[in-house]
Backbone as XML, in Angstrom:
<?xml version="1.0"?>
<chain id="A" units="angstrom">
  <residue number="1" name="UNK">
    <atom name="N" x="-7.612" y="-17.393" z="1.975"/>
    <atom name="CA" x="-6.643" y="-17.687" z="0.942"/>
    <atom name="C" x="-6.421" y="-16.450" z="0.094"/>
  </residue>
  <residue number="2" name="UNK">
    <atom name="N" x="-5.153" y="-16.143" z="-0.146"/>
    <atom name="CA" x="-4.809" y="-14.996" z="-0.970"/>
    <atom name="C" x="-4.156" y="-15.457" z="-2.256"/>
  </residue>
  <residue number="3" name="UNK">
    <atom name="N" x="-4.436" y="-14.756" z="-3.319"/>
    <atom name="CA" x="-3.806" y="-15.045" z="-4.597"/>
    <atom name="C" x="-2.962" y="-13.837" z="-4.971"/>
  </residue>
  <residue number="4" name="UNK">
    <atom name="N" x="-1.660" y="-14.041" z="-5.142"/>
    <atom name="CA" x="-0.755" y="-12.955" z="-5.484"/>
    <atom name="C" x="-0.956" y="-12.562" z="-6.937"/>
  </residue>
  <residue number="5" name="UNK">
    <atom name="N" x="-1.141" y="-11.267" z="-7.165"/>
    <atom name="CA" x="-1.350" y="-10.762" z="-8.515"/>
    <atom name="C" x="-0.006" y="-10.484" z="-9.208"/>
  </residue>
  <residue number="6" name="UNK">
    <atom name="N" x="1.138" y="-10.653" z="-8.469"/>
    <atom name="CA" x="2.491" y="-10.518" z="-9.000"/>
    <atom name="C" x="2.642" y="-9.253" z="-9.843"/>
  </residue>
  <residue number="7" name="UNK">
    <atom name="N" x="2.530" y="-8.131" z="-9.182"/>
    <atom name="CA" x="2.370" y="-6.894" z="-9.898"/>
    <atom name="C" x="2.779" y="-5.741" z="-8.986"/>
  </residue>
  <residue number="8" name="UNK">
    <atom name="N" x="3.880" y="-5.049" z="-9.285"/>
    <atom name="CA" x="4.308" y="-3.903" z="-8.477"/>
    <atom name="C" x="3.487" y="-2.682" z="-8.863"/>
  </residue>
  <residue number="9" name="UNK">
    <atom name="N" x="3.054" y="-1.952" z="-7.865"/>
    <atom name="CA" x="2.290" y="-0.728" z="-8.090"/>
    <atom name="C" x="2.855" y="0.393" z="-7.241"/>
  </residue>
  <residue number="10" name="UNK">
    <atom name="N" x="2.555" y="1.603" z="-7.631"/>
    <atom name="CA" x="2.924" y="2.790" z="-6.857"/>
    <atom name="C" x="1.644" y="3.464" z="-6.389"/>
  </residue>
  <residue number="11" name="UNK">
    <atom name="N" x="1.730" y="4.120" z="-5.251"/>
    <atom name="CA" x="0.563" y="4.828" z="-4.760"/>
    <atom name="C" x="0.908" y="5.728" z="-3.595"/>
  </residue>
  <residue number="12" name="UNK">
    <atom name="N" x="-0.126" y="6.362" z="-3.054"/>
    <atom name="CA" x="0.000" y="7.256" z="-1.908"/>
    <atom name="C" x="-0.925" y="6.760" z="-0.795"/>
  </residue>
  <residue number="13" name="UNK">
    <atom name="N" x="-0.409" y="6.787" z="0.430"/>
    <atom name="CA" x="-1.235" y="6.426" z="1.580"/>
    <atom name="C" x="-2.203" y="7.583" z="1.831"/>
  </residue>
  <residue number="14" name="UNK">
    <atom name="N" x="-3.507" y="7.285" z="1.856"/>
    <atom name="CA" x="-4.498" y="8.346" z="2.046"/>
    <atom name="C" x="-5.233" y="8.242" z="3.377"/>
  </residue>
  <residue number="15" name="UNK">
    <atom name="N" x="-5.109" y="7.081" z="4.036"/>
    <atom name="CA" x="-5.800" y="6.920" z="5.316"/>
    <atom name="C" x="-5.069" y="5.886" z="6.149"/>
  </residue>
  <residue number="16" name="UNK">
    <atom name="N" x="-4.999" y="6.149" z="7.465"/>
    <atom name="CA" x="-4.444" y="5.184" z="8.414"/>
    <atom name="C" x="-5.372" y="5.132" z="9.617"/>
  </residue>
  <residue number="17" name="UNK">
    <atom name="N" x="-5.774" y="3.930" z="9.990"/>
    <atom name="CA" x="-6.606" y="3.733" z="11.169"/>
    <atom name="C" x="-5.817" y="2.854" z="12.137"/>
  </residue>
  <residue number="18" name="UNK">
    <atom name="N" x="-5.131" y="3.499" z="13.077"/>
    <atom name="CA" x="-4.269" y="2.768" z="14.007"/>
    <atom name="C" x="-5.082" y="1.826" z="14.879"/>
  </residue>
  <residue number="19" name="UNK">
    <atom name="N" x="-6.275" y="2.236" z="15.286"/>
    <atom name="CA" x="-7.106" y="1.386" z="16.147"/>
    <atom name="C" x="-7.508" y="0.092" z="15.445"/>
  </residue>
  <residue number="20" name="UNK">
    <atom name="N" x="-7.773" y="0.145" z="14.151"/>
    <atom name="CA" x="-8.186" y="-1.037" z="13.393"/>
    <atom name="C" x="-7.000" y="-1.713" z="12.694"/>
  </residue>
  <residue number="21" name="UNK">
    <atom name="N" x="-5.795" y="-1.107" z="12.784"/>
    <atom name="CA" x="-4.550" y="-1.663" z="12.226"/>
    <atom name="C" x="-4.579" y="-1.810" z="10.709"/>
  </residue>
  <residue number="22" name="UNK">
    <atom name="N" x="-5.199" y="-0.868" z="10.003"/>
    <atom name="CA" x="-5.182" y="-0.915" z="8.548"/>
    <atom name="C" x="-5.067" y="0.495" z="7.988"/>
  </residue>
  <residue number="23" name="UNK">
    <atom name="N" x="-4.800" y="0.550" z="6.714"/>
    <atom name="CA" x="-4.740" y="1.822" z="6.007"/>
    <atom name="C" x="-5.258" y="1.645" z="4.598"/>
  </residue>
  <residue number="24" name="UNK">
    <atom name="N" x="-5.287" y="2.756" z="3.861"/>
    <atom name="CA" x="-5.740" y="2.717" z="2.475"/>
    <atom name="C" x="-4.721" y="3.453" z="1.616"/>
  </residue>
  <residue number="25" name="UNK">
    <atom name="N" x="-4.392" y="2.822" z="0.506"/>
    <atom name="CA" x="-3.506" y="3.406" z="-0.503"/>
    <atom name="C" x="-4.353" y="3.692" z="-1.734"/>
  </residue>
  <residue number="26" name="UNK">
    <atom name="N" x="-4.115" y="4.838" z="-2.364"/>
    <atom name="CA" x="-4.726" y="5.082" z="-3.666"/>
    <atom name="C" x="-3.609" y="4.881" z="-4.688"/>
  </residue>
  <residue number="27" name="UNK">
    <atom name="N" x="-3.835" y="3.980" z="-5.639"/>
    <atom name="CA" x="-2.775" y="3.665" z="-6.595"/>
    <atom name="C" x="-2.814" y="4.612" z="-7.789"/>
  </residue>
  <residue number="28" name="UNK">
    <atom name="N" x="-1.897" y="4.391" z="-8.728"/>
    <atom name="CA" x="-1.759" y="5.259" z="-9.897"/>
    <atom name="C" x="-3.010" y="5.276" z="-10.773"/>
  </residue>
  <residue number="29" name="UNK">
    <atom name="N" x="-3.839" y="4.270" z="-10.644"/>
    <atom name="CA" x="-5.070" y="4.191" z="-11.432"/>
    <atom name="C" x="-6.271" y="4.776" z="-10.700"/>
  </residue>
  <residue number="30" name="UNK">
    <atom name="N" x="-6.044" y="5.319" z="-9.491"/>
    <atom name="CA" x="-7.127" y="5.889" z="-8.713"/>
    <atom name="C" x="-7.918" y="4.868" z="-7.920"/>
  </residue>
  <residue number="31" name="UNK">
    <atom name="N" x="-7.386" y="3.672" z="-7.782"/>
    <atom name="CA" x="-8.077" y="2.598" z="-7.077"/>
    <atom name="C" x="-7.660" y="2.584" z="-5.600"/>
  </residue>
  <residue number="32" name="UNK">
    <atom name="N" x="-8.632" y="2.501" z="-4.696"/>
    <atom name="CA" x="-8.358" y="2.391" z="-3.263"/>
    <atom name="C" x="-8.056" y="0.940" z="-2.920"/>
  </residue>
  <residue number="33" name="UNK">
    <atom name="N" x="-6.918" y="0.718" z="-2.244"/>
    <atom name="CA" x="-6.511" y="-0.627" z="-1.871"/>
    <atom name="C" x="-6.158" y="-0.626" z="-0.385"/>
  </residue>
  <residue number="34" name="UNK">
    <atom name="N" x="-6.783" y="-1.516" z="0.368"/>
    <atom name="CA" x="-6.533" y="-1.611" z="1.808"/>
    <atom name="C" x="-5.221" y="-2.334" z="2.080"/>
  </residue>
  <residue number="35" name="UNK">
    <atom name="N" x="-4.643" y="-2.044" z="3.244"/>
    <atom name="CA" x="-3.456" y="-2.774" z="3.686"/>
    <atom name="C" x="-3.457" y="-2.863" z="5.199"/>
  </residue>
  <residue number="36" name="UNK">
    <atom name="N" x="-2.829" y="-3.899" z="5.696"/>
    <atom name="CA" x="-2.632" y="-4.059" z="7.134"/>
    <atom name="C" x="-1.346" y="-3.336" z="7.507"/>
  </residue>
  <residue number="37" name="UNK">
    <atom name="N" x="-1.357" y="-2.636" z="8.623"/>
    <atom name="CA" x="-0.158" y="-1.916" z="9.047"/>
    <atom name="C" x="1.013" y="-2.877" z="9.239"/>
  </residue>
  <residue number="38" name="UNK">
    <atom name="N" x="0.728" y="-4.116" z="9.563"/>
    <atom name="CA" x="1.789" y="-5.114" z="9.742"/>
    <atom name="C" x="2.494" y="-5.452" z="8.425"/>
  </residue>
  <residue number="39" name="UNK">
    <atom name="N" x="1.916" y="-5.076" z="7.278"/>
    <atom name="CA" x="2.530" y="-5.331" z="5.968"/>
    <atom name="C" x="3.562" y="-4.275" z="5.593"/>
  </residue>
  <residue number="40" name="UNK">
    <atom name="N" x="3.677" y="-3.215" z="6.401"/>
    <atom name="CA" x="4.605" y="-2.124" z="6.113"/>
    <atom name="C" x="6.001" y="-2.464" z="6.593"/>
  </residue>
  <residue number="41" name="UNK">
    <atom name="N" x="6.991" y="-2.114" z="5.792"/>
    <atom name="CA" x="8.371" y="-2.180" z="6.278"/>
    <atom name="C" x="8.820" y="-0.728" z="6.421"/>
  </residue>
  <residue number="42" name="UNK">
    <atom name="N" x="8.966" y="-0.272" z="7.640"/>
    <atom name="CA" x="9.325" y="1.111" z="7.907"/>
    <atom name="C" x="8.125" y="1.910" z="8.359"/>
  </residue>
  <residue number="43" name="UNK">
    <atom name="N" x="8.368" y="3.171" z="8.623"/>
    <atom name="CA" x="7.302" y="4.051" z="9.087"/>
    <atom name="C" x="6.544" y="4.628" z="7.905"/>
  </residue>
  <residue number="44" name="UNK">
    <atom name="N" x="5.252" y="4.807" z="8.104"/>
    <atom name="CA" x="4.404" y="5.335" z="7.041"/>
    <atom name="C" x="3.501" y="6.407" z="7.639"/>
  </residue>
  <residue number="45" name="UNK">
    <atom name="N" x="3.152" y="7.374" z="6.829"/>
    <atom name="CA" x="2.231" y="8.413" z="7.256"/>
    <atom name="C" x="1.308" y="8.772" z="6.099"/>
  </residue>
  <residue number="46" name="UNK">
    <atom name="N" x="0.341" y="9.624" z="6.375"/>
    <atom name="CA" x="-0.549" y="10.100" z="5.320"/>
    <atom name="C" x="0.309" y="10.802" z="4.270"/>
  </residue>
  <residue number="47" name="UNK">
    <atom name="N" x="0.011" y="10.569" z="3.005"/>
    <atom name="CA" x="0.721" y="11.111" z="1.843"/>
    <atom name="C" x="2.067" y="10.447" z="1.580"/>
  </residue>
  <residue number="48" name="UNK">
    <atom name="N" x="2.422" y="9.398" z="2.333"/>
    <atom name="CA" x="3.650" y="8.660" z="2.031"/>
    <atom name="C" x="3.514" y="8.010" z="0.663"/>
  </residue>
  <residue number="49" name="UNK">
    <atom name="N" x="4.559" y="8.082" z="-0.120"/>
    <atom name="CA" x="4.587" y="7.422" z="-1.420"/>
    <atom name="C" x="5.141" y="6.018" z="-1.201"/>
  </residue>
  <residue number="50" name="UNK">
    <atom name="N" x="4.439" y="5.017" z="-1.734"/>
    <atom name="CA" x="4.810" y="3.633" z="-1.494"/>
    <atom name="C" x="4.813" y="2.821" z="-2.788"/>
  </residue>
  <residue number="51" name="UNK">
    <atom name="N" x="5.541" y="1.729" z="-2.735"/>
    <atom name="CA" x="5.544" y="0.715" z="-3.794"/>
    <atom name="C" x="5.050" y="-0.561" z="-3.134"/>
  </residue>
  <residue number="52" name="UNK">
    <atom name="N" x="4.186" y="-1.292" z="-3.819"/>
    <atom name="CA" x="3.566" y="-2.458" z="-3.187"/>
    <atom name="C" x="3.126" y="-3.463" z="-4.237"/>
  </residue>
  <residue number="53" name="UNK">
    <atom name="N" x="2.761" y="-4.630" z="-3.765"/>
    <atom name="CA" x="2.157" y="-5.658" z="-4.593"/>
    <atom name="C" x="0.710" y="-5.799" z="-4.151"/>
  </residue>
  <residue number="54" name="UNK">
    <atom name="N" x="-0.118" y="-6.350" z="-5.008"/>
    <atom name="CA" x="-1.495" y="-6.582" z="-4.602"/>
    <atom name="C" x="-1.789" y="-8.074" z="-4.625"/>
  </residue>
  <residue number="55" name="UNK">
    <atom name="N" x="-2.663" y="-8.454" z="-3.729"/>
    <atom name="CA" x="-3.146" y="-9.825" z="-3.665"/>
    <atom name="C" x="-4.657" y="-9.795" z="-3.596"/>
  </residue>
  <residue number="56" name="UNK">
    <atom name="N" x="-5.261" y="-10.812" z="-4.130"/>
    <atom name="CA" x="-6.701" y="-10.952" z="-4.071"/>
    <atom name="C" x="-7.033" y="-11.841" z="-2.877"/>
  </residue>
  <residue number="57" name="UNK">
    <atom name="N" x="-7.742" y="-11.275" z="-1.894"/>
    <atom name="CA" x="-8.149" y="-12.037" z="-0.722"/>
    <atom name="C" x="-9.665" y="-12.232" z="-0.780"/>
  </residue>
  <residue number="58" name="UNK">
    <atom name="N" x="-10.196" y="-12.914" z="0.194"/>
    <atom name="CA" x="-11.650" y="-13.121" z="0.203"/>
    <atom name="C" x="-12.396" y="-11.814" z="0.455"/>
  </residue>
  <residue number="59" name="UNK">
    <atom name="N" x="-11.674" y="-10.778" z="0.894"/>
    <atom name="CA" x="-12.288" y="-9.469" z="1.143"/>
    <atom name="C" x="-11.994" y="-8.474" z="0.019"/>
  </residue>
  <residue number="60" name="UNK">
    <atom name="N" x="-11.369" y="-8.931" z="-1.054"/>
    <atom name="CA" x="-11.037" y="-8.041" z="-2.166"/>
    <atom name="C" x="-9.531" y="-7.847" z="-2.280"/>
  </residue>
  <residue number="61" name="UNK">
    <atom name="N" x="-9.131" y="-6.803" z="-2.982"/>
    <atom name="CA" x="-7.715" y="-6.532" z="-3.183"/>
    <atom name="C" x="-7.094" y="-5.975" z="-1.917"/>
  </residue>
  <residue number="62" name="UNK">
    <atom name="N" x="-5.887" y="-6.462" z="-1.586"/>
    <atom name="CA" x="-5.123" y="-5.944" z="-0.460"/>
    <atom name="C" x="-3.686" y="-5.702" z="-0.913"/>
  </residue>
  <residue number="63" name="UNK">
    <atom name="N" x="-3.068" y="-4.684" z="-0.337"/>
    <atom name="CA" x="-1.671" y="-4.379" z="-0.645"/>
    <atom name="C" x="-0.771" y="-5.184" z="0.284"/>
  </residue>
  <residue number="64" name="UNK">
    <atom name="N" x="0.318" y="-5.711" z="-0.273"/>
    <atom name="CA" x="1.291" y="-6.470" z="0.511"/>
    <atom name="C" x="2.689" y="-6.015" z="0.116"/>
  </residue>
  <residue number="65" name="UNK">
    <atom name="N" x="3.680" y="-6.437" z="0.894"/>
    <atom name="CA" x="5.085" y="-6.120" z="0.608"/>
    <atom name="C" x="5.270" y="-4.627" z="0.328"/>
  </residue>
  <residue number="66" name="UNK">
    <atom name="N" x="4.760" y="-3.805" z="1.213"/>
    <atom name="CA" x="4.748" y="-2.361" z="1.024"/>
    <atom name="C" x="6.060" y="-1.762" z="1.509"/>
  </residue>
  <residue number="67" name="UNK">
    <atom name="N" x="6.670" y="-0.940" z="0.675"/>
    <atom name="CA" x="7.893" y="-0.222" z="1.047"/>
    <atom name="C" x="7.736" y="1.238" z="0.646"/>
  </residue>
  <residue number="68" name="UNK">
    <atom name="N" x="8.415" y="2.103" z="1.385"/>
    <atom name="CA" x="8.399" y="3.515" z="1.030"/>
    <atom name="C" x="9.158" y="3.716" z="-0.266"/>
  </residue>
  <residue number="69" name="UNK">
    <atom name="N" x="8.609" y="4.526" z="-1.160"/>
    <atom name="CA" x="9.260" y="4.829" z="-2.429"/>
    <atom name="C" x="10.322" y="5.894" z="-2.181"/>
  </residue>
  <residue number="70" name="UNK">
    <atom name="N" x="11.437" y="5.744" z="-2.815"/>
    <atom name="CA" x="12.489" y="6.736" z="-2.718"/>
    <atom name="C" x="12.301" y="7.740" z="-3.840"/>
  </residue>
  <residue number="71" name="UNK">
    <atom name="N" x="12.268" y="8.996" z="-3.483"/>
    <atom name="CA" x="12.104" y="10.053" z="-4.469"/>
    <atom name="C" x="13.469" y="10.447" z="-5.023"/>
  </residue>
  <residue number="72" name="UNK">
    <atom name="N" x="13.584" y="10.554" z="-6.336"/>
    <atom name="CA" x="14.814" y="11.028" z="-6.955"/>
    <atom name="C" x="14.789" y="12.544" z="-7.005"/>
  </residue>
  <residue number="73" name="UNK">
    <atom name="N" x="15.893" y="13.121" z="-6.616"/>
    <atom name="CA" x="16.000" y="14.579" z="-6.656"/>
    <atom name="C" x="16.997" y="14.937" z="-7.737"/>
  </residue>
  <residue number="74" name="UNK">
    <atom name="N" x="16.539" y="15.698" z="-8.737"/>
    <atom name="CA" x="17.428" y="16.108" z="-9.829"/>
    <atom name="C" x="17.958" y="17.504" z="-9.529"/>
  </residue>
  <residue number="75" name="UNK">
    <atom name="N" x="19.243" y="17.652" z="-9.720"/>
    <atom name="CA" x="19.879" y="18.953" z="-9.464"/>
    <atom name="C" x="20.264" y="19.598" z="-10.777"/>
  </residue>
</chain>
């Protein structure tokens, strides 16, 4: 059972384990949060900037509804 924390966060992908189908995001607070690769919409790589929600599962916090963050370029 997961409980949605209803909370958008920003972070960077710091690890991807394709064999185990999960990755780790470090959020703006320096907290490591695991995610399943199946929760990604789009392609992700190490150092990808993402926006996500967190849920509390029986294994701790997990990232869900993960999307790549769009970077604004100022000219």
